[in-house]
C-alpha positions in Angstrom: 44.0 -16.5 107.3 46.9 -17.4 109.5 48.5 -14.0 109.7 47.4 -10.3 109.5 49.6 -7.3 108.9 48.2 -3.9 109.6 50.3 -1.2 107.9 50.1 2.5 107.8 51.2 4.2 104.6 54.8 5.6 104.5 55.6 9.3 105.0 53.7 11.6 102.6 54.4 15.0 101.3 52.7 17.7 103.5 50.7 19.1 100.6 48.8 17.6 97.7 49.9 18.5 94.2 48.4 21.7 92.8 44.7 21.1 92.2 44.6 17.9 94.2 43.1 17.0 97.5 44.4 15.0 100.5 43.7 11.7 98.6 46.3 12.8 96.0 49.2 13.4 98.4 52.3 11.4 97.2 55.0 9.9 99.3 58.0 12.0 100.2 61.4 10.8 99.1 61.9 9.5 102.7 58.6 7.7 102.5 59.5 6.0 99.2 62.8 4.8 100.8 61.1 3.7 104.1 58.4 1.7 102.3 61.0 -0.2 100.2 63.0 -1.0 103.4 59.8 -2.1 105.2 58.9 -4.5 102.4 62.4 -6.0 102.6 62.2 -6.3 106.4 58.8 -8.0 106.3 60.0 -10.4 103.6 63.2 -11.2 105.5 61.1 -12.1 108.5 58.8 -14.4 106.5 55.9 -12.0 106.6 54.8 -12.3 103.0 51.2 -11.4 102.2 49.1 -13.6 99.9 46.5 -10.8 99.7 46.8 -7.0 100.1 43.8 -4.7 100.8 45.0 -1.2 99.9 43.3 2.2 100.2 43.0 4.1 96.9 44.9 7.2 98.1 48.1 8.0 96.2 50.3 7.6 99.2 49.0 4.1 100.0 49.2 3.0 96.4 52.8 4.2 96.3 53.6 2.5 99.6 52.2 -0.7 98.2 54.3 -0.4 95.0 57.5 -0.1 97.1 56.8 -2.9 99.6 55.4 -5.2 96.9 58.8 -5.4 95.2 60.0 -7.6 98.1 57.1 -10.0 97.9 56.7 -10.9 94.2 53.2 -11.8 93.0 50.5 -10.9 95.5 46.8 -10.5 95.0 45.9 -6.9 95.6 42.6 -5.0 95.9 42.5 -1.2 95.9 39.4 -0.3 97.9 37.8 3.1 97.9 36.2 2.6 101.4 39.7 2.1 103.0 40.6 5.7 102.3 40.4 7.4 105.8 38.5 4.4 107.1 37.7 4.0 110.8 38.6 0.9 112.7 35.1 -0.7 112.2 35.4 -0.4 108.4 38.9 -1.9 108.5 37.8 -4.7 110.8 34.8 -5.5 108.5 37.2 -5.8 105.5 39.4 -8.2 107.5 36.4 -10.3 108.5 35.1 -10.4 104.9 38.5 -11.9 103.9 39.3 -14.0 107.0 38.5 -17.3 105.2 41.4 -16.6 102.8 44.4 -18.9 103.1 47.6 -17.4 104.2 48.5 -13.8 105.1 46.5 -10.6 104.6 48.1 -7.1 104.6 45.8 -4.1 105.2 47.4 -0.9 104.1 45.5 2.2 105.2 45.6 5.4 107.3 45.5 6.7 110.8 43.6 6.9 113.0 41.7 3.8 111.8 44.7 1.5 111.4 46.1 2.4 114.9 42.7 2.0 116.5 42.2 -1.4 115.0 45.7 -2.6 116.1 44.9 -1.4 119.7 41.5 -3.2 119.6 43.2 -6.4 118.6 45.8 -6.0 121.2 43.2 -5.5 124.0 41.1 -8.4 122.7 44.1 -10.7 122.8 45.1 -9.6 126.3 48.5 -8.3 125.1 50.9 -7.4 127.9 51.0 -3.9 129.3 54.5 -3.4 127.8 53.1 -4.1 124.3 50.1 -1.9 124.8 52.4 0.9 126.1 54.5 0.5 122.8 51.3 1.4 120.9 50.2 4.2 123.1 52.6 6.6 121.3 50.7 6.2 118.0 51.2 4.3 114.8 54.0 5.9 112.8 54.1 6.2 109.0 55.3 3.1 107.4 54.7 1.1 110.6 53.4 -2.5 110.7 51.7 -4.5 113.4 51.8 -8.2 112.8 49.3 -10.6 114.2 49.1 -14.4 114.2 45.5 -15.5 113.7 44.2 -18.7 115.3 41.7 -21.2 113.8 38.9 -19.3 115.5 39.9 -16.1 113.8 41.4 -14.4 116.8 44.5 -12.3 116.2 47.4 -12.4 118.6 50.3 -9.9 118.6 53.4 -11.2 116.9 55.5 -8.2 116.2 55.9 -4.5 115.5 58.1 -2.9 112.9 58.7 0.7 112.1 61.1 2.4 109.7 62.9 3.8 112.7 63.5 0.3 114.1 65.1 -1.0 110.9 
């Protein structure tokens, strides 16, 4: 793996559909639009994943459907254990797949995705300004992009949010 993209699902509706639970919450109209724009922004910057690891929640699946349109054919795995996963679970999944060539995108939920991004930033000795940028949280549809060295260590490369596009 030479690049890692950590992405939070786009904005979801506040309530699940009647008879559904949190896992069934769909994206809002704004979330659908933001996800499509985020996919285009990532692709324009050359951040095209070769593999996507996606939570099974409706909102993460819908986010993937929107961003994937900008990437073309990408290997995707929908994983039950990424739904509401903590940082350790997400990190374990990254490590399982770290020998893959290319770029991996992990599409999941807060607080796990935010916590993992901050852990990687601290481990790579990111600047105080970068750490401060992440102190406000990880907004819906946001992406933290890391370059990964030959030893598997991620280094901060960029931060994209729907509001910054």
